[in-house]
N, C-alpha and C positions, 0 to 999 in steps of 0.2 A: 430639455436637453435629451437627445436620443441616447439610449443606453441599452445594455444587455444585462439580463438577470441570470446569474449562474448559481447553481447549488452544488456544494461539495458534500455529498452524502457519505460521511465517514463512520468510523467505529464508535467514537465517543459521542458524536452528535452531528448535526447538519449545520453548515454555514451557508447563509445566503449572502451574496455579494453583488453589488450594483456597479457596473464597470462602463465607463464612457468609451467611445469609439477609438480614442487614442490610448486606452489602457489605464486610465486613472480610476482609482477606487473611490466611489462616492459614498458608499455606506456598506456596512457589514452587520450581520446579526447571527446569533448562534443559539441552538436549542439542543440540549442533551437528551440522551435516552440510554436505557440499560443494555448490557449484554448479559445473557443468562448462561449459567454453567450447570446444567442439570445433572451431569454425570462426569466422572473423570474423563479428560480429553475432549469433552463436548463443549461447544460454544455456539450460542444461537442468538439471533435478534428477531424482533417482530417487524416485518416489512411495513406494517401500518404506522409504526412509530416514525419511520422515515418521512412518510407523507404528512403526518401530523406536524412534524418538525418543520417541514417546508411551509405548511400553512401558517405556522406560528411565526416564522421568521420573515415572511414576505412583506407584510404590512410594516414591520419594524424597519426593514432595510429601505423600503421606499420612503418612509418618514425621515430616516437618518440622511438619506441622499437627497432629500427635497425633490423627489421625482413623482410624477403622476403615472398611474397605470398605463395611460395612453402613450407615454414616452418609451416604454419598453418595446424594443424592436425585435427582440429574440430571446429565447430561453435555451439554456444548455446545462449539462451536468458533468461533474466529475464524481466518480463513485468508487467505493471500495470494491475489490475484485476477489476472485477465488472463492465465491460463495454460490450457493445453489438454493433455489426456491422451486419446489414442485407446485404447479398451478393447474387449476381445472380449466374447462373450456371457456370460462368467463375470465380467465387470468386471475382468479382469486387463489391466494396461497392455501395449500392443503396442510402445510406445517409451518413452523417458524423457519426462518432462513438459517441454513447451516453455514456458519461464518467461516471466513478465511482462517481464523484461529483454531477451528475445530480439527482435531486429529483422530477422530473415532475410526477412520477407515484404514488403519494400519494393516490389518490382515488382508483387506482387499488390495491394498498396494502391493503387498508381498505376493498375493495370488497372481496379480497381473504380471509382475516381474518373473515369477516362476514359469508362467506360460510362454514367456519370451526368453527363456534360457537362464534366468536367475539375475540377481541385482548387478553382478559384475558385467555380464554380457549386455543386460538392458542398458546400463550406464554407458557402455562403450558404443552402443548403437544409437541410442536416443540422446546421449550427452550427459544425463544425470539420472540417478535413481529417483524414484518417486516415493512419497511418504503418505501417511494417512491424512495429510492436509491438502493433497492435490485433488482437483475436481474429478478427474476420471475415476479415482478410487471412491470418491463420495457418491457418484452416480451408481457405481456397482454396490456400494454399501446399502443404498436405498433398495436396490433390486433384491438383494439377498436378505436384508433384515427388516424391511418394511414393504413387503411385496404389494400390499393393498394400495399404499400411497403411490408406489411406482406405477401400478396398473391404472390408477385413476388419473394420474398426471397427464394432462393434455400436452404440457410443455415443461421444460426446465429452463428457467430464466435466472439471471443474476440481479443484483441491485439495480443496475442500469436498465435492464429490460423491464423490471417491475415498474420503475419510476416513469419510463417513457410510455408504457401502456396507460398508467394512471393519467398522464398528461394528454395523451393523444388518442388513446383507444387502439393503438397499433402495437403488435407484439413483434419485437425485433431483437437481434443480438448484435451489438456493435463490435467491429473488427478487433479492436484492442482488447476488449474484455473477453472476446471469444478466443483470443490467442493464448489465454492462460488455461483454457480447458484441456489442452493437449490434443484436441480434436479438430483444430483449425489448420488448414494448409497455408503456410506463410507465403508460398510462391503463387498459388492460384487464387487465394482469398476466398476459398469455399470450405465447407465442412468436409472432413475426410470420412466419407460414409463407409468406405471399406474398413477403416480402423474401428469406426463405431461398431460395425457388425461383428468384427473379430472379437472385440472386448465385451460384446453383449449389450451395447447401448442402441436403443431404437432411434434411427435418424429422424423419424417423424416427430420426435419430441423436442427437436431443436429448431428455434425460429429462424426466419430469414435473416441474412447478414446485411449490415449496412456500414459504410465508412463513417468516420467520426464527424466530418463536416457536412454530412447529408442532412437536409431538412426532412425529418421523419414524419412530420405532420404539423397540425396546428392545434393550439390549446382548445380543448373541448369546452362546451358550456359548463358541464359539471365540474371539470378541473378548475376553470376560471372562477367559478363560485367558491370553491374550496380555498383557492389561493388569494382571492380578492383582486384578480387581474381581469383583463378583457379577453373575451373569446376570440380565437382566431390568430393569436400571436404565433409566429413561426417557432417551432421547436426543433432543435438540432440534437443529434445523437450525443455529442460530447465524447468522452472516453473514460477509461479507468483513471484512478488517481495518479498512478505512475506516469501515464502518458500525458495527461492534462498538466500534471506538475512540471514535467519537462518543458512544455510550451510556456507555462507561467514563469519558468525560470530563465527563459530565453535560450534553452538548450535545444536548438532546432537545426543545427548544422552538423555535418559529419565530424565525429570525434569529440563533440561537446559532452562534458560531464556534468551531471546533476546529482547532488546529494540531498536527500530529504530526511529531515529529523522530525518525524511525527510520532504517533503511537508506535508504529513500526518504522523502520528506517530502510532506505534503499539507495543504491548507487546505480544511476542510469548512464549508459553510454549510447549516443545516437550514432547509427552507422548505416551506410548503404551496402556494406558487406554482408554476405550470407554466412553467419557464424552459428555454430552449434553449441548449446549450453553445456557446461560441465561443472562439477562440484557445487551443485545447487544453484548455479547461475543459469538463468533462462533467457531465451531469445523470444521477444514479443513483437507484435505489430505496434508500431508507433502511431501517433495521431496522423502523421504524414504517410499517405499510402505508399510512397516510394522509399521509405526508410523503416528500419527496425530499431528496437531497443534491446540492448544487452543489459539485463538487470540482475543485480545481486542484492538480495533482501535479507535483513535481520528482523525477526518477528516482533521482538519487544525492544524498542529503542527508547523513545520518550516514555513508554510505559514503565521502564525501570525507574526513571526519575519520579514518575507519578507514584509508584509504590513507595519510594523513599519519602516523599512528601507526606504520604498517609501513615506509613508504619514507623518511620523514624522521627517525624516531626508532628504527628498527630493531626494533620489536616483532614477535614471531612471530604468524602468523595464528591467531586464536582466543584470543590472550593480549594483546589491545590494552589498554593502560592510558592513561587520558586525563589523569591528574593532572598530569604534567609539561607536557603540551600546554596545559592550562588555566592553569598557572602562568606559562608563557612568554607566552601570549596576554594574560593580565591585566597582565603587566609591560611590555607593548609598547604604544606610543602608538596611538590610533585612527587608522585610515587606512593603517596598515602601510607608511608611506613611499610612499604613492600606488601601491602594488602591488595589482593587481586580479586575482582568481582567478575564472574562470568554472566553475561546478560541474557541468558537463555531461559526466560521465565515461563514460557509456554511452548517449548519446542523451538526448533530453529530450521532455517532453510539454507543459508549460505554463510560461510563456505562449507558448513556441515549441514546435511539434510537429515534431520532426525526429530520426529515428533515427541520422543521420550526424554530428550535431554532437558535439564533444568538448571536454574541459576544456583550459584554458590559463592560464598566468601572463602577464599583460599588464603591460608597463612594468618588467620585472625588470632590476635593475642589479647591478653587481658589489658595491655597498655594501649590498645587502639581506641580512638575516640569516635564519637558519632560523626564528627566532621571528617575524619579520615575514612570512615565507612562510606560517607556520602561522596567524597572525592573518588574513592575507588569505584563507585558506581559510574560516575562520569567517565573515568578513565577506562573502565571495563568496556563500555560501549565503544569508546574510541579505539581500543585494541581490536575489537571485532570489526570495526569499519576499516582499520588498516589491513587486517587479514583479508577482507573482501577486496579492497583496492589492489593489494599486491597479487592476489589470485587473478584478478582481471588483467593486470599488467603482465603477469607471467604467462598466462594462457593465450592472450589475444594481442598483447603489445600496446594496449591503450593506457596512456598515463596522462589524463587531463589535469592541467594545473594552470589557472585556478579551477576549483570546483564551484559551480553555482549552487548555493544552499537555500533551501526552502523549509517550511514547516515551523511549528511552534518553537522547536529547539534552536532555530536560527536567531531567536531574540535573546538568547542567553550568552553574553560575551564570554564568561569564564569557560563555558563548555566549548564554544567555538575555538578558543585559544588552546584548550586541551586537545581537541581533535586535530588542529593544525600542528601542534607540537608532536603529537604521537604519530601522525601520518606523514609529516613532512610536506604537506600540501597547503597552498594558500586557499582560503575560503572566501568567496564573494557572495554575501547575502543580498537578496533582492529587496526592493521596497515591498512592504506588506507580505513578508515571507509566509505568514500563517495562512494567507489567502491565496497563495500561488496556484494551487490546483483549481480553485474556482476561477481565478483570473485566466488561467490557461483554458478552461472550458469556455469562458466568454470569448477569448480570442479565436477559438475553434469555430464558434458560432459566427464571428465576424467574417471569417473566411467564407463560410457558407452564405453569408449575406452579401458578399462581394466587396466588403470594406477593405480587405487585404487580398492581394492576388494569390497568396500561398501562405502556408504556415511558416516557411522560412522568413517571409516578409514581416511576420508579427514580432520578430526580435527587436525591431525598432521601438516597440511599445513597452519593452521591459527595461526598467531602470535598476541599477545596482545601488546599494545603500551602505554596506560596510565591507571593507577588505581586511581580513585577518591573516597575517603572515606567520609562519612557524619560527619559533626561537630554537636555535641549535643548542642552547645551554643544557637542556635536559635530555638530549638525544641519547647519550650512552645509557642513562638510567632507564628510559623508556624502551630502548632496544633490549635490555636485559629482561625487563618485565614482560615485554611482548613475546619474547622467546618462551618464557615460562607459561604465558597465557596459552600459546598455541599447543602446548603439550598436555593441557588439562583434559580436553575432550577425550583423547585416546586413553588417558589414565582412568577416567570415570565412566566411560561409555557403558561398560557391562553393568556397573552398579545402577546407572540411571535406568537401563532396560529392565533390570531385576525389580526395580521399584515402581516403574511407571507404565510398562506394557500391560494391557488388559489381561493377557494370558501369562502374567509374570510368575504365577505359581507353578507353571510348567517348565520354567527355565532352571537349568542347573547352576 
């Protein structure tokens, strides 16, 4: 049976998914790898771990799907974004990948904004202030703090570019992933070389740009040997996890909304309108060349539940089980005894953009139980998602209902009900929600293969699985706690900065 092999190169690991031409998932496999935290605010990964994970999962997913290598008609990718890898002339990494979680470049972000009039003016012109997690600040950090690596770098690539080169020998930057750099012109679809020069970035270090559905090459003999596949299989660019996830969720028409509950979480709105980001909300290129994505992202979403599984329930890393957490949460009264959790475990992007903010339990008393702490974590993420959704609605007028839901969190019915109750939105999860980004990447490849005439046409291949509707019974309580939640950042911002900025000792 003809199929497409898609890889979702994520933060906790890589998924390989085998997808038929009508969107059915034949098989899936997963391989984990670590994230390194060598210094405060730093977060790194080894790019070779991604390729090793792809090699480890390929044979397993083919066996599970009962497919032969010769039946794979195309390969595509969904990848984590907002990361940078300096590579030499042979596209070999000169350092570990600086992850999207990494916030080391805070001073560089402030330097860039000072050059353009300061954070307030910068946000008014560009749409949002930048933080040490943004790529343009990370490029400048390399130039200022690791000049040797910056000089030796033949190119800066992201996870997508590294994987595509390993597969095809071609060095490119996909449009969607390029749009998170801050250096991609969303109108002309080219690098903004004038902005690059103004900010001190060398345009020569940025590879050629390609759209998501483009066939970027064919699988090389070396790559085929590594993966256990056949040389010459067409390889398509795919896109970032947010863009591919929207396709896998069926959110491919104007105004469609997509909520992803993964390690991070984000709300996507698909639009043909040209809109400028604000309050940490960004405008990105979608997988469809004619449409954009308005994205509001929270950095640690499912990661908060993972922390609870490890630290409150004693699960070992890589073996987190959420059945007991879900059972405790379902048996605990809404509101968690008015205990509030702020889910900002490693900085935040939206609707507050601040790499120094951290999570906290607010109003914790001696009478609170572990189950209430766990429920407060589920609810805290839901409050943050409501804040994001209401900000999108207030600023741009988008109020999608239902929201298509993907990611591992879409499998947890208690959490979906909490999010529905807190936000007042219906949630519709897709079949195979944890594989939605990989399925989206496969559908992107199918457009490139000519199986579908457009990305909008791929919606027919996406099936819904569960519809969760909000209960109004707890709305007054959640309104009260949400109002309190929204006041916490302003109350604690100065404290977080005094504790977490690298130059904190200089702060009064």
